[in-house]
N, C-alpha and C positions, 0 to 999 in steps of 0.2 A: 504487535503493539510496542515491543521493546525498542525496535528501530525508531519508531516515532517518538518514544520517550527520550531516547538518547540524542535525537536530532530534532528538538522542538522547533517548529516553524518551517521546517524544510518540507518541500513538496516532492513526493516520490511517484514514479510510475511502478507498476507491478514488476517489470523486468529489472528495474534499478534495485528494488528491494531484494530480489533473488540474488543479484550480484553482490550486494552489501552483506547479505547473510550467508554467502557461499552455498546457495541452494542451486539445484539443477535449473538451467534456463531453457529447457525444452518447452515447446509451445503448450503441451498439455499441463505441465506444472504451473506455468505462468497463468494459464486460464483459470486454474483452481484458485490461485491467489487473487486474481481479479474478482472472482465470485465472492471470496471472503472479504475483500476490501469493500465491495458493494454492500455486503451485509452489514459490515461495521459502520458504513456511511448511513445506511437506513436506520441503524440503532442509535445513531447520534454520537458515536465515538470519533468518527472522522468527518472531514468535509471534503468536498470535491470542487476546488476552485476552478478547474478546467476539466474538460473531458479527458479521462484516462489518467488524471493526476489526483493524488490523495494527500491529505494533510491532517494532522491531529487537530481536533477542535480545541480552541483556546477559550 
């Protein structure tokens, strides 16, 4: 959520978040992040303007 707070209004892909946060970009790690982003979307913290892209709810 910190990346979304620091860049309000920006739309991210899971892999872009990994690169921004200097996290490993192997497929397994990115898939875990996708799962977490999906959960945050269902809980109402994020929106998904396009498939595979996530943005902080305004």
